[in-house]
Residue frames relative to the residue before (quaternion, step in Angstrom):
aa qw qx qy qz dx dy dz
M 1.0000 0.0000 0.0000 0.0000 0.00 0.00 0.00
S 0.4666 -0.6832 0.4833 0.2864 3.60 -0.95 0.88
S 0.6644 -0.5197 0.3559 0.4021 3.55 -1.25 0.41
E 0.5485 -0.6282 0.4451 0.3261 3.54 -1.18 0.65
R 0.2294 -0.7713 0.5855 0.0986 3.51 -1.16 0.73
R 0.3622 -0.7204 0.5534 0.2087 3.55 -1.20 0.63
L 0.5674 -0.5138 0.4945 0.4118 3.49 -1.37 0.04
H 0.6454 -0.4931 0.3954 0.4290 3.57 -1.29 0.18
P 0.5751 -0.6100 0.4091 0.3602 3.66 -0.96 0.72
L 0.6175 0.5539 -0.3494 0.4356 3.59 1.12 -0.55
T 0.3867 0.7240 -0.4775 0.3134 3.60 1.28 0.00
V 0.6356 0.5372 -0.3349 0.4420 3.59 0.96 -0.86
L 0.6782 0.4854 -0.2905 0.4690 3.58 0.86 -0.94
V 0.6607 0.5079 -0.3111 0.4569 3.59 0.93 -0.89
D 0.6601 0.5048 -0.3150 0.4584 3.62 0.94 -0.83
V 0.6504 0.5009 -0.3215 0.4720 3.60 0.96 -0.81
A 0.6505 0.5073 -0.3171 0.4679 3.60 0.96 -0.83
G 0.6382 0.5225 -0.3246 0.4630 3.58 1.04 -0.75
A 0.6483 0.5089 -0.3190 0.4680 3.59 1.01 -0.78
I 0.6376 0.5187 -0.3242 0.4683 3.58 1.01 -0.80
R 0.6635 0.5049 -0.3063 0.4595 3.58 0.94 -0.89
Q 0.6587 0.5292 -0.3110 0.4350 3.60 0.97 -0.83
F 0.7908 0.2735 -0.1325 0.5313 3.56 0.99 -0.83
A 0.2542 0.8124 -0.4964 0.1700 3.58 1.20 0.45
V 0.6949 0.4823 -0.2924 0.4461 3.60 0.77 -0.99
P 0.6720 0.4711 -0.3273 0.4684 3.68 0.78 -0.83
L 0.6523 0.5168 -0.3280 0.4469 3.61 0.96 -0.79
V 0.6379 0.5170 -0.3295 0.4660 3.59 0.99 -0.78
L 0.6524 0.5058 -0.3145 0.4686 3.58 0.96 -0.86
I 0.6371 0.5243 -0.3302 0.4584 3.60 0.97 -0.81
I 0.6420 0.5324 -0.3258 0.4453 3.57 0.94 -0.88
F 0.6973 0.4701 -0.2846 0.4602 3.60 0.83 -0.96
V 0.6508 0.5158 -0.3252 0.4525 3.59 0.95 -0.84
R 0.6986 0.4585 -0.2790 0.4731 3.59 0.84 -0.96
W 0.5906 0.5688 -0.3661 0.4400 3.60 1.11 -0.62
S 0.7107 0.4612 -0.2626 0.4618 3.56 0.91 -0.93
R 0.7551 0.4005 -0.2109 0.4743 3.61 1.10 -0.63
E 0.8369 0.2166 -0.0709 0.4977 3.57 0.90 -0.88
G 0.4666 -0.7302 0.4195 0.2704 3.58 1.22 0.07
D 0.8901 0.0330 -0.0080 0.4544 3.57 -0.71 -1.12
D 0.6590 0.5328 -0.3191 0.4244 3.63 1.16 -0.37
N 0.3804 0.7817 -0.4495 0.2053 3.60 1.23 0.11
L 0.7033 0.4670 -0.2739 0.4607 3.63 1.16 -0.46
V 0.4481 0.7178 -0.4484 0.2879 3.60 1.23 -0.10
V 0.6977 0.4774 -0.2833 0.4529 3.59 0.76 -1.03
P 0.6638 0.4791 -0.3335 0.4676 3.68 0.83 -0.79
L 0.6477 0.5127 -0.3303 0.4567 3.62 0.97 -0.74
I 0.6301 0.5160 -0.3350 0.4738 3.58 1.01 -0.75
A 0.6526 0.5087 -0.3120 0.4669 3.59 0.96 -0.88
L 0.6459 0.5223 -0.3194 0.4560 3.59 1.01 -0.81
V 0.6494 0.5084 -0.3176 0.4679 3.60 0.97 -0.84
I 0.6442 0.5156 -0.3251 0.4620 3.60 0.94 -0.87
A 0.6557 0.5098 -0.3135 0.4602 3.59 0.93 -0.90
A 0.6559 0.5107 -0.3130 0.4593 3.60 1.00 -0.81
V 0.6488 0.5118 -0.3221 0.4619 3.61 0.98 -0.81
V 0.6544 0.5053 -0.3117 0.4682 3.59 0.95 -0.88
A 0.6615 0.5060 -0.3072 0.4604 3.59 0.94 -0.87
L 0.6560 0.5053 -0.3133 0.4650 3.59 0.96 -0.82
A 0.6445 0.5153 -0.3199 0.4656 3.60 0.99 -0.84
R 0.6406 0.5151 -0.3282 0.4654 3.59 0.99 -0.76
Y 0.6626 0.5095 -0.3122 0.4515 3.58 0.91 -0.91
V 0.6775 0.5040 -0.2961 0.4464 3.59 0.89 -0.94
S 0.7566 0.4251 -0.2180 0.4464 3.59 0.93 -0.88
F 0.6337 0.5665 -0.3356 0.4060 3.61 1.16 -0.48
R 0.0757 0.7729 -0.6241 0.0862 3.57 -0.89 1.05
Y 0.0046 -0.7683 0.6378 0.0546 3.54 -1.24 0.46
S 0.0423 -0.7934 0.6071 -0.0109 3.55 -1.16 0.64
Y 0.4035 -0.7016 0.5406 0.2296 3.54 -1.31 0.43
G 0.1957 -0.7654 0.6039 0.1060 3.54 -0.71 1.12
E 0.7236 -0.4133 0.3013 0.4634 3.56 -1.26 -0.10
N 0.8245 0.1330 -0.0337 0.5489 3.56 1.01 -0.85
E 0.7847 0.2828 -0.1378 0.5341 3.60 1.20 0.04
L 0.3941 -0.6574 0.5895 0.2547 3.50 -1.37 0.46
V 0.1503 -0.8014 0.5773 0.0423 3.58 -0.76 1.10
I 0.0523 -0.7947 0.6045 -0.0163 3.57 -0.83 1.07
R 0.0597 -0.7916 0.6081 -0.0063 3.56 -0.82 1.06
S 0.0966 0.7881 -0.6004 0.0952 3.55 -1.02 0.86
G 0.6543 0.5299 -0.3874 0.3757 3.54 -1.32 0.29
I 0.2800 -0.7492 0.5797 0.1554 3.56 -1.17 0.70
L 0.7568 0.3131 -0.1850 0.5432 3.60 0.62 -1.10
V 0.7642 0.1637 -0.0837 0.6181 3.56 1.00 -0.88
R 0.2134 -0.8091 0.5398 0.0915 3.56 -0.43 1.23
N 0.1055 -0.7778 0.6184 0.0382 3.55 -0.97 0.96
E 0.0156 -0.7886 0.6146 -0.0132 3.56 -1.00 0.85
R 0.0659 -0.8030 0.5922 -0.0084 3.54 -0.74 1.12
H 0.1562 -0.7573 0.6301 0.0708 3.53 -1.06 0.89
I 0.0471 -0.8096 0.5845 -0.0264 3.57 -0.55 1.20
P 0.3323 -0.7597 0.5183 0.2093 3.63 -0.34 1.17
Y 0.5667 -0.6247 0.4220 0.3322 3.54 -1.02 0.84
D 0.6887 0.5006 -0.3052 0.4266 3.58 0.91 -0.83
R 0.6296 0.5103 -0.3443 0.4740 3.60 1.27 -0.13
I 0.5920 0.5830 -0.3701 0.4155 3.58 1.21 -0.42
Q 0.2400 -0.7826 0.5634 0.1121 3.57 -0.67 1.16
N 0.8247 0.0478 0.0465 0.5616 3.54 0.73 -1.10
I 0.1105 -0.7074 0.6858 0.1305 3.49 -1.34 0.42
D 0.0947 -0.8428 0.5298 -0.0007 3.55 -0.07 1.35
A 0.2231 -0.7617 0.5972 0.1158 3.54 -1.20 0.63
V 0.0570 -0.7846 0.6173 0.0022 3.56 -0.95 0.96
Q 0.0319 0.7970 -0.5994 0.0675 3.57 -0.82 1.06
N 0.1754 -0.7409 0.6341 0.1352 3.55 -0.86 0.93
V 0.7606 -0.3784 0.2407 0.4694 3.59 -1.27 -0.03
A 0.6586 0.5126 -0.3110 0.4547 3.59 0.93 -0.89
H 0.6242 0.5399 -0.3371 0.4531 3.60 1.01 -0.81
R 0.6790 0.4942 -0.3007 0.4520 3.58 0.88 -0.92
L 0.6414 0.5195 -0.3258 0.4610 3.58 1.02 -0.75
L 0.7281 0.4149 -0.2285 0.4956 3.58 1.07 -0.77
G 0.4442 -0.7214 0.4376 0.3013 3.61 1.24 -0.15
V 0.5700 0.5663 -0.3916 0.4484 3.58 1.11 0.68
V 0.1931 -0.7823 0.5869 0.0787 3.57 -1.29 0.28
V 0.3637 -0.6704 0.5956 0.2521 3.55 -1.25 0.55
V 0.1575 -0.8018 0.5742 0.0507 3.58 -0.67 1.12
Q 0.0965 -0.7925 0.6020 0.0178 3.57 -0.82 1.05
V 0.2229 -0.7768 0.5813 0.0946 3.56 -0.74 1.13
Q 0.1157 -0.8139 0.5693 0.0108 3.56 -0.56 1.21
T 0.1350 -0.7994 0.5822 0.0623 3.56 -0.93 0.95
G 0.4959 -0.6616 0.4355 0.3560 3.60 1.21 -0.19
A 0.4738 0.6834 -0.4403 0.3385 3.60 1.24 0.19
G 0.7965 -0.0671 0.0475 0.5990 3.59 1.24 -0.21
A 0.7102 -0.4541 0.3205 0.4321 3.54 -1.32 -0.06
N 0.6976 0.4551 -0.2703 0.4829 3.60 1.11 -0.64
P 0.5890 -0.5773 0.4212 0.3773 3.60 -1.16 0.52
E 0.5345 -0.6079 0.4793 0.3391 3.56 -1.18 0.60
A 0.7837 -0.0571 0.0512 0.6164 3.58 1.11 -0.70
S 0.1360 -0.7711 0.6176 0.0738 3.53 -1.17 0.69
L 0.1179 -0.7970 0.5918 0.0261 3.57 -0.69 1.13
S 0.1125 0.7987 -0.5713 0.1517 3.54 -0.34 1.29
V 0.6675 -0.4527 -0.5910 -0.0142 1.45 -1.10 2.27
L 0.2702 -0.7443 0.5907 0.1551 3.55 -1.34 0.44
P 0.5186 -0.5861 0.4960 0.3762 3.60 -1.20 0.37
M 0.6488 -0.5383 0.3674 0.3928 3.57 -1.17 0.51
S 0.6169 0.5528 -0.3522 0.4357 3.59 1.04 -0.70
A 0.6388 0.5232 -0.3282 0.4588 3.61 1.07 -0.70
L 0.6107 0.5359 -0.3462 0.4691 3.59 1.09 -0.67
T 0.6516 0.5106 -0.3107 0.4670 3.58 0.94 -0.89
E 0.6534 0.5123 -0.3112 0.4623 3.58 0.95 -0.88
M 0.6577 0.5141 -0.3228 0.4461 3.60 0.90 -0.86
R 0.6570 0.4991 -0.3202 0.4656 3.59 0.91 -0.84
E 0.6604 0.5088 -0.3181 0.4515 3.59 0.93 -0.82
R 0.6918 0.4802 -0.2859 0.4573 3.60 0.89 -0.88
V 0.7035 0.4766 -0.2800 0.4468 3.57 0.85 -0.95
F 0.7886 0.3232 -0.1594 0.4982 3.57 0.90 -0.92
A 0.3309 0.7801 -0.4843 0.2177 3.59 1.22 0.22
R 0.7273 0.4516 -0.2490 0.4529 3.59 1.02 -0.72
R 0.4689 0.6637 -0.4631 0.3538 3.56 1.21 -0.01
L 0.4034 -0.7075 0.5283 0.2402 3.54 -0.94 0.89
V 0.1681 -0.7792 0.5994 0.0730 3.55 -0.81 1.05
P 0.4067 -0.7309 0.4860 0.2534 3.63 -0.59 1.08
D 0.6694 -0.4814 0.3844 0.4152 3.52 -1.32 0.35
A 0.5909 -0.6304 0.3720 0.3391 3.57 -0.95 0.93
S 0.6621 0.5093 -0.3202 0.4468 3.58 0.94 -0.83
T 0.6385 0.5191 -0.3285 0.4636 3.56 1.06 -0.76
V 0.6436 0.5227 -0.3229 0.4563 3.56 0.98 -0.88
A 0.6541 0.5177 -0.3217 0.4478 3.58 0.91 -0.91
G 0.6587 0.5164 -0.3107 0.4504 3.56 1.00 -0.84
T 0.6826 0.4703 -0.2935 0.4761 3.57 0.89 -0.89
E 0.6066 0.5486 -0.3634 0.4461 3.60 1.07 -0.64
A 0.6490 0.5143 -0.3201 0.4603 3.56 0.96 -0.84
Q 0.6531 0.5027 -0.3137 0.4715 3.59 1.01 -0.84
D 0.6453 0.5203 -0.3228 0.4567 3.58 0.98 -0.86
A 0.6639 0.5075 -0.3093 0.4538 3.57 0.91 -0.91
A 0.6538 0.5152 -0.3163 0.4550 3.58 0.97 -0.84
A 0.6749 0.4891 -0.2937 0.4680 3.57 1.02 -0.80
A 0.6989 0.4801 -0.2758 0.4528 3.57 0.98 -0.86
Y 0.7969 0.1755 -0.0707 0.5737 3.57 1.02 -0.81
P 0.2327 -0.8088 0.5242 0.1304 3.62 0.08 1.26
A 0.6140 -0.5586 0.4122 0.3756 3.55 -1.16 0.63
G 0.7714 0.3337 -0.2667 0.4716 3.53 -0.99 0.90
S 0.5919 0.5606 -0.3855 0.4322 3.60 1.15 -0.34
K 0.6032 -0.5731 0.4100 0.3736 3.57 -1.21 0.51
A 0.6061 0.5609 -0.3594 0.4345 3.58 1.07 -0.66
A 0.6446 0.5324 -0.3267 0.4408 3.57 1.03 -0.75
A 0.6562 0.5255 -0.3104 0.4438 3.57 1.17 -0.54
L 0.5063 0.6448 -0.4332 0.3745 3.61 1.24 -0.22
P 0.5600 -0.6392 0.4042 0.3383 3.60 -1.00 0.77
M 0.1474 -0.7513 0.6375 0.0858 3.56 -1.12 0.79
R 0.1276 -0.8429 0.5224 0.0186 3.54 -0.30 1.32
P 0.4062 -0.6833 0.5373 0.2820 3.61 -0.93 0.78
T 0.1003 -0.7856 0.6083 0.0534 3.59 -1.07 0.71
A 0.6342 -0.5516 0.3851 0.3810 3.52 -1.27 0.45
G 0.7428 0.4267 -0.2287 0.4625 3.59 1.05 -0.74
G 0.8026 -0.1034 0.0898 0.5806 3.59 1.19 -0.04
R 0.5688 -0.5759 0.4535 0.3730 3.55 -1.25 -0.42
T 0.3770 -0.7329 0.5254 0.2116 3.55 -0.82 1.02
L 0.2468 -0.7904 0.5493 0.1121 3.55 -0.65 1.16
L 0.8079 0.0053 0.0382 0.5881 3.57 1.05 -0.72
H 0.0383 0.7610 -0.6472 0.0252 3.55 -1.01 0.89
L 0.2067 -0.8009 0.5543 0.0924 3.57 -0.67 1.13
P 0.3020 -0.7499 0.5581 0.1869 3.61 -0.59 1.09
T 0.7264 -0.4500 0.2920 0.4296 3.56 -1.29 0.26
G 0.6189 0.5642 -0.3485 0.4210 3.58 1.00 -0.75
E 0.6632 0.4878 -0.3028 0.4801 3.58 0.98 -0.82
L 0.6365 0.5237 -0.3330 0.4579 3.59 1.02 -0.71
V 0.6215 0.5313 -0.3364 0.4673 3.57 1.05 -0.74
I 0.6518 0.4995 -0.3114 0.4781 3.58 0.97 -0.85
S 0.6399 0.5307 -0.3190 0.4551 3.58 0.98 -0.86
G 0.6730 0.4936 -0.2988 0.4628 3.57 0.92 -0.89
F 0.6330 0.5291 -0.3285 0.4598 3.57 1.04 -0.76
I 0.6778 0.4837 -0.2941 0.4692 3.59 0.97 -0.82
E 0.7156 0.4718 -0.2696 0.4390 3.59 0.79 -1.03
N 0.1758 -0.8387 0.5008 0.1218 3.60 1.19 -0.56
R 0.2501 0.7741 -0.5354 0.2271 3.57 0.64 1.18
G 0.3033 0.7931 -0.4870 0.2047 3.58 1.19 0.36
M 0.5728 0.6035 -0.3847 0.3995 3.58 1.15 -0.52
V 0.5334 0.6103 -0.4128 0.4155 3.60 1.18 -0.40
I 0.6886 0.4540 -0.2704 0.4966 3.57 0.95 -0.92
I 0.6479 0.5324 -0.3230 0.4388 3.59 0.93 -0.91
L 0.6890 0.4717 -0.2867 0.4696 3.59 0.84 -0.96
G 0.6163 0.5375 -0.3488 0.4579 3.59 1.06 -0.68
A 0.6617 0.4948 -0.3040 0.4743 3.58 0.97 -0.85
I 0.6385 0.5179 -0.3253 0.4672 3.59 1.02 -0.81
G 0.6454 0.5263 -0.3213 0.4509 3.57 0.99 -0.83
F 0.6547 0.5009 -0.3144 0.4708 3.57 1.03 -0.78
L 0.6901 0.4851 -0.2876 0.4535 3.58 0.87 -0.96
S 0.6123 0.5715 -0.3557 0.4147 3.58 1.12 -0.64
Q 0.6046 0.5581 -0.3548 0.4440 3.58 1.24 -0.36
I 0.7315 0.3266 -0.1958 0.5656 3.57 1.26 -0.34
D 0.3347 -0.8067 0.4517 0.1823 3.56 -0.05 1.33
Q 0.6590 0.5318 -0.3305 0.4167 3.59 0.87 -0.85
L 0.6575 0.4975 -0.3144 0.4704 3.59 0.99 -0.79
A 0.6352 0.5265 -0.3310 0.4580 3.59 1.01 -0.78
D 0.6618 0.4922 -0.3076 0.4745 3.61 0.96 -0.82
L 0.6369 0.5288 -0.3261 0.4565 3.57 1.01 -0.81
A 0.6520 0.5081 -0.3170 0.4650 3.60 0.97 -0.86
A 0.6491 0.5099 -0.3224 0.4635 3.61 0.97 -0.80
D 0.6476 0.5134 -0.3242 0.4604 3.59 0.97 -0.81
R 0.6620 0.4984 -0.3133 0.4638 3.60 0.93 -0.85
L 0.6338 0.5312 -0.3386 0.4489 3.60 0.99 -0.80
A 0.6569 0.4995 -0.3112 0.4713 3.58 0.97 -0.83
A 0.6568 0.5179 -0.3133 0.4496 3.59 1.04 -0.77
W 0.6307 0.5529 -0.3355 0.4289 3.60 1.12 -0.62
I 0.7024 0.4086 -0.2543 0.5244 3.62 1.18 -0.52
P 0.3610 -0.7733 0.4708 0.2235 3.62 -0.22 1.22
G 0.8480 0.1898 -0.1443 0.4733 3.55 -1.01 0.87
V 0.6729 0.4538 -0.3028 0.4996 3.59 1.24 0.04
A 0.0015 -0.7760 0.6303 -0.0249 3.57 -0.85 1.00
R 0.6324 -0.5544 0.3661 0.3983 3.56 -1.13 0.51
T 0.7009 0.4905 -0.2794 0.4360 3.58 1.07 -0.66
D 0.7980 0.2880 -0.1567 0.5057 3.62 1.07 -0.59
F 0.3662 0.7347 -0.4978 0.2799 3.62 1.20 0.37
S 0.1985 0.7706 -0.5767 0.1848 3.58 -0.66 1.09
A 0.7070 -0.4529 0.3252 0.4349 3.55 -1.31 0.13
S 0.6134 0.5731 -0.3587 0.4082 3.58 1.07 -0.65
S 0.6290 0.5479 -0.3424 0.4323 3.57 1.12 -0.67
L 0.5958 0.5801 -0.3626 0.4207 3.59 1.18 -0.46
A 0.5304 0.6302 -0.4129 0.3887 3.58 1.24 -0.32
D 0.5889 0.5421 -0.3627 0.4772 3.56 1.21 -0.45
G 0.4443 -0.7373 0.4418 0.2525 3.57 -0.53 1.17
S 0.6486 0.5281 -0.3308 0.4370 3.58 0.96 -0.80
V 0.6356 0.5220 -0.3295 0.4636 3.56 1.07 -0.74
A 0.6553 0.5117 -0.3112 0.4604 3.59 0.93 -0.89
I 0.6547 0.5011 -0.3153 0.4699 3.57 0.96 -0.86
A 0.6456 0.5229 -0.3234 0.4529 3.56 0.98 -0.86
L 0.6407 0.5224 -0.3237 0.4603 3.59 1.01 -0.77
V 0.6597 0.5019 -0.3095 0.4659 3.58 0.92 -0.90
V 0.6635 0.4947 -0.3033 0.4723 3.57 0.92 -0.92
G 0.6478 0.5292 -0.3181 0.4463 3.57 0.98 -0.84
I 0.6633 0.4931 -0.3033 0.4742 3.59 0.95 -0.88
A 0.6485 0.5103 -0.3194 0.4659 3.59 0.97 -0.86
A 0.6529 0.5081 -0.3160 0.4645 3.58 0.98 -0.82
L 0.6352 0.5271 -0.3292 0.4586 3.58 1.03 -0.78
L 0.6617 0.5022 -0.3068 0.4645 3.60 0.93 -0.89
L 0.6513 0.4988 -0.3147 0.4774 3.57 1.00 -0.81
F 0.6342 0.5323 -0.3290 0.4540 3.59 1.00 -0.81
I 0.6336 0.5254 -0.3291 0.4628 3.60 1.03 -0.80
R 0.6426 0.5122 -0.3196 0.4718 3.59 1.00 -0.82
L 0.6560 0.5055 -0.3184 0.4612 3.59 0.94 -0.83
M 0.6347 0.5153 -0.3274 0.4737 3.59 1.02 -0.76
S 0.6209 0.5446 -0.3340 0.4543 3.56 1.10 -0.70
T 0.6516 0.5030 -0.3231 0.4670 3.60 0.98 -0.78
V 0.6317 0.5170 -0.3296 0.4743 3.59 1.04 -0.75
W 0.6447 0.5331 -0.3105 0.4514 3.56 0.95 -0.93
A 0.6826 0.4771 -0.2879 0.4729 3.60 0.91 -0.92
A 0.6669 0.5132 -0.3143 0.4394 3.60 0.90 -0.89
V 0.6857 0.4579 -0.2826 0.4901 3.61 1.06 -0.70
R 0.7163 0.4677 -0.2708 0.4414 3.58 0.76 -1.04
L 0.7941 0.2940 -0.1377 0.5139 3.61 0.94 -0.90
H 0.2133 0.8183 -0.5110 0.1539 3.60 1.20 0.40
D 0.8496 0.0439 -0.0718 0.5207 3.57 -0.97 0.95
F 0.1176 0.8151 -0.5520 0.1306 3.59 0.93 0.91
T 0.0381 0.8062 -0.5833 0.0909 3.56 -0.67 1.17
L 0.1267 -0.7630 0.6317 0.0524 3.55 -0.94 0.97
T 0.0143 -0.8219 0.5652 -0.0694 3.56 -0.55 1.23
R 0.2752 -0.7251 0.6029 0.1872 3.55 -1.11 0.70
V 0.0104 -0.7731 0.6326 -0.0452 3.54 -0.80 1.14
G 0.8047 -0.0984 0.0228 0.5850 3.58 -0.21 1.25
E 0.7644 -0.2863 0.2513 0.5201 3.57 -0.68 -1.14
D 0.6022 0.5391 -0.3623 0.4642 3.58 1.21 0.45
L 0.2763 -0.6908 0.6345 0.2095 3.51 -1.35 0.43
R 0.1289 -0.7962 0.5889 0.0514 3.57 -0.82 1.00
V 0.1456 -0.7847 0.6012 0.0402 3.55 -0.86 1.07
E 0.0064 0.7921 -0.6088 0.0424 3.56 -0.90 0.96
Y 0.2002 0.7797 -0.5673 0.1736 3.58 -0.82 0.98
G 0.5856 0.6170 -0.4331 0.2981 3.54 -1.37 0.18
L 0.2926 -0.7493 0.5708 0.1647 3.57 -0.99 0.89
L 0.7660 0.3017 -0.1728 0.5407 3.60 0.68 -1.07
T 0.7679 0.1475 -0.0798 0.6182 3.57 0.94 -0.94
R 0.1970 -0.8043 0.5558 0.0732 3.57 -0.48 1.24
V 0.0944 -0.8006 0.5917 0.0000 3.57 -0.77 1.10
V 0.0367 -0.7588 0.6502 0.0136 3.56 -1.01 0.91
A 0.0340 0.8108 -0.5785 0.0821 3.59 -0.50 1.21
T 0.2486 -0.7643 0.5833 0.1175 3.54 -1.16 0.73
I 0.1065 -0.7828 0.6122 0.0326 3.56 -0.98 0.92
P 0.2816 -0.7507 0.5673 0.1880 3.64 -0.43 1.10
M 0.4689 -0.7116 0.4428 0.2787 3.59 -0.71 1.05
K 0.6346 0.5392 -0.3439 0.4339 3.59 1.06 -0.62
R 0.6526 0.5076 -0.3103 0.4692 3.60 1.27 -0.31
I 0.5090 0.6569 -0.4291 0.3540 3.59 1.21 -0.22
Q 0.2507 -0.7870 0.5526 0.1111 3.55 -0.80 1.10
T 0.8028 -0.0633 0.0799 0.5875 3.58 0.81 -1.00
I 0.1623 -0.7261 0.6561 0.1265 3.52 -1.34 0.46
A 0.0733 -0.8227 0.5637 -0.0090 3.58 -0.43 1.25
V 0.1961 -0.7641 0.6070 0.0965 3.57 -0.99 0.91
H 0.0986 -0.8124 0.5747 -0.0011 3.57 -0.63 1.20
E 0.0130 0.8026 -0.5944 0.0498 3.57 -0.82 1.02
T 0.1926 -0.7471 0.6263 0.1118 3.54 -0.74 1.09
L 0.7043 -0.4227 0.3267 0.4676 3.57 -1.27 -0.01
L 0.6531 0.5049 -0.3145 0.4686 3.58 1.02 -0.79
H 0.5848 0.5575 -0.3646 0.4629 3.60 1.09 -0.64
R 0.6990 0.4758 -0.2825 0.4531 3.59 0.82 -0.99
W 0.6233 0.5408 -0.3446 0.4475 3.58 1.02 -0.74
L 0.7599 0.3576 -0.1829 0.5111 3.57 1.00 -0.84
D 0.4240 -0.7320 0.4428 0.2972 3.59 1.32 0.21
R 0.5020 0.6033 -0.4497 0.4264 3.54 0.84 1.08
A 0.1181 -0.7743 0.6158 0.0850 3.57 -1.32 0.17
A 0.3301 -0.7004 0.5931 0.2208 3.56 -1.25 0.54
V 0.1609 -0.7936 0.5845 0.0521 3.57 -0.80 1.08
R 0.0662 -0.7968 0.6005 -0.0017 3.58 -0.80 1.05
V 0.1693 -0.7893 0.5881 0.0495 3.53 -0.83 1.11
T 0.1337 -0.7749 0.6152 0.0571 3.57 -0.89 0.99
T 0.1602 -0.7959 0.5798 0.0682 3.56 -0.82 1.04
A 0.6826 -0.4561 0.3664 0.4380 3.55 -1.30 0.22
G 0.7506 0.3366 -0.2728 0.4988 3.56 -0.80 1.03
G 0.6031 -0.6271 0.3336 0.3630 3.57 1.27 0.05
G 0.4534 0.6826 -0.4660 0.3336 3.60 1.20 0.04
M 0.0701 -0.8049 0.5892 -0.0022 3.54 -0.92 0.94
G 0.0037 -0.7802 0.6254 0.0086 3.52 -1.20 0.57
A 0.2124 -0.7837 0.5750 0.1000 3.53 -1.11 0.66
A 0.0530 -0.7807 0.6212 0.0420 3.53 -1.26 0.51
């Protein structure tokens, strides 16, 4: 068995930052409440929480080890309660990489080991240097048989012709050669905007904003007061069916609802353009590699032999715009959409 390896030293900093981000809203509320009631002691609770998060992160870094056996990846963790996992190489389907903006600035990556045993990763290593990610992929997938390059190129051409018939808009999308394989699909920003408009995921952003504002009562009340002021003749206390008899009120309501629906669609296009930025599907040997994301960059691998079904979904809006949503299901229940 090869020597044990540690996580990157910046793991401690990344874990503490993650804890701060997770509890940011409660900590801010605690600070303001204690400031108004107790004055100078308002920073005691946040400092205690920060120290606890730092101790937990340091303990995780010190106790976490991984190593490469002849046929398996071994991961050890824990101080008081020791955990040891053995993951055979032949069970590992994907080794995915996730990088947000901070990760890219620091040159580190979150590595997720997927075995197809469920929707969640079999193991998550946060964080590793990029060189460690490259080493892990080489060691784990070293035994995979890679077909002859000419054969792969030929089958890729046949696959592309079958998937994107001549004359279709999908066939007109650019296919870029890459050093690691052949790019089968690359979605420019315009296609992502169309995808976001069709999928209409803007409510994800809206509900997130509502959830944040609901933690601050004064802001929620202010927003409600402004909304009532924007609709002439309508107040929260006297809104009733009789007020709808006023034509201006009815028109204002219709316009307001239409504007809200349009705003949700626009938020959906922003969400898609940011989350799926530079979406690229590449064939590398017998694997499909997906890479996307502006703020958080994700690189995932899908072994073609693990693909169970490929479903094509078309709503009425999809058909009007000559588009389709493709969903791939792999062994173990993993799903992805494009």
